[in-house]
C-alpha positions, 0 to 999 in steps of 0.5 A: 402476361396472358389477356383473358376476356370472359363473358356470357355466351349469349346476352339478350335484352328487350321489352317482353323477353320474359314472354319468350323465355321458353323459346330462348331455353329451347336451344339449350336442352331437350329435357326439363328446365329447373327454375330457381325463382324468387318469391316476389317474381313468382307471385307477380310473373309466375303465370307468364313464365309458366305459359312461355314454357308451355307454349314452347313445349318444354317441361318446367320445374319451379323451385321457389327460392327464399332465404340465404345462399348457403353452400348447404342450401346449394348442395341440398338443391343439387341432390334433388331427384328432379334435377336429374331430369333437367338440362338447364338451370334457369335463375329468375329474380334478384342478386341472391336468387341468381347467385343460387342458380349460378352456383347450382348450375356449377355443382350440377354441371348444367348450362345456366340461363340467368334472368335479372329482374332488377339492374342494381348490380353488374353480377348477373353476367359474372362467373361468380356466386356470393355465398353466405352463412345462415346468419347472413354473414359472408361465407365466400366467393364461389368461382364458377367454371364459366359465365352464364350460358345466357342472360335474359333482360326484360326491360319492361320488368326492370323498369317496374322495379323501384328507381333507387335500384336502377340508380344503385346499378349505375353507382356500381357500373360508374366505378368500372372504367376507372377501376379497369383503367387502374388495372390496365396501368398496373398490369394487375390480374383480373377475375377472369384470370389474366391481364385486362384486354383492350376489348375489356377497357373499351367496354368499361369506357363505353359503360361510363360514357353511356352513364354520363350521357343517359343516366339522368334521363333513364332514371326520370323515365323509370320514375314514370314507369316507361321503357325509353331508349335511355332506359335500354342503354342504361340497363345494358350498361349496368348489366352487360358493359359493367359486368364484362368490364369489371370481371375482365377489366379488373377491380381496384380501389373503388371496390376495395373502399366499398369492401371497407365500408361494410365493417361500418354499422352506419353504412349497412342500410346503403345499397352496394352500388351507392357505397361503390359510387362514393368509393369511386369518388374517393379513388379519383381522389387517390389518383389525383385525377383531373378536375374535369373528370372529378367534377363529371363523376360528382355531378353525374352522382348527384343527378341520379341521387347517388351519395356524394358526401359521408353524411349521405352515407350515414357517416356525418358524425364519423370521427377519423378513428372510424374511417381509419377502421374502414380504411384498414379493411379496404387495404387488407392483404389480397384485396383489390386495393393492390391492383392500383398502380401505386401503393395505398396506405389506410391513411391515404384512404382516410385522406381520400374519403375526406377529400371526396366529402369536401368535393361533394359537399361543394356541389351539394351546397351550390345546388348544381 
């Protein structure tokens, strides 16, 4: 089977990179830059962004993005006369704003420069946009022709975001190695369109090792508003190592179980990465992973405040019938559960969730 690895053409990370956005975009276009920016970023960093482009002599047209990322909204943006003068689509903000920018660049056939202002997921590097209905329900995953042409990460901006978001990004990134390993064993086809390569698996392993080594220290630094070497490494792990690792390494039980959890009302206040973290523990239970590996994952989650019990997910009083409903959704046809190297039934998922809960409770009760 053909191996395929995809990634952004260029990844730039450092403190103060927002000040150099104009310079970064200069190499991609001689025309205007069409910027899709979320309201919070525009209010807090708008002057800095505009000044960066003015200093580089590049015309910048700003569109404030609010609301849902719907196909109708993207098509409306793509039809704007201003876009015809543009040579690059720039997206700055959180997940929905970046999804909108990537989808717009896809429809317009223009290069995409993506600037995440939080490190809560690994989506910025992916060749995928998540589209929703007007009422907030999931519509579809829009497969893009390629990954972003450039991803620019300003760690000084990331460090000012709520610490919970960085921790959630670590939860999402924690799954990357274990899912890539499962796909490597099964020979599953990844989102990149081929089987996972050794390079993708190595990036995923580096992601896991970085999280375990630096996660707690990075979270402590962000709580103080500091950008330390540990913060730099965790931001790279959350966004780049996990982003390329998941897309070219593959998804498996952890994200399948996360998807199943979304049917439960109790889990909806939880962030994506928080649910993925507990689902990763459940995947390790399904695999009957070595105790040392399970213990390391559980203790890491606890050290950065990620859920290690059903109670922490809001499912303290959930009976098995409710868990079974989530498990059935996790095992839906066409989902990533099929990428596991063995057959997984809904009953297996329920048992794994309960086993992960018992294991997490031991660590929570011991206080270490």
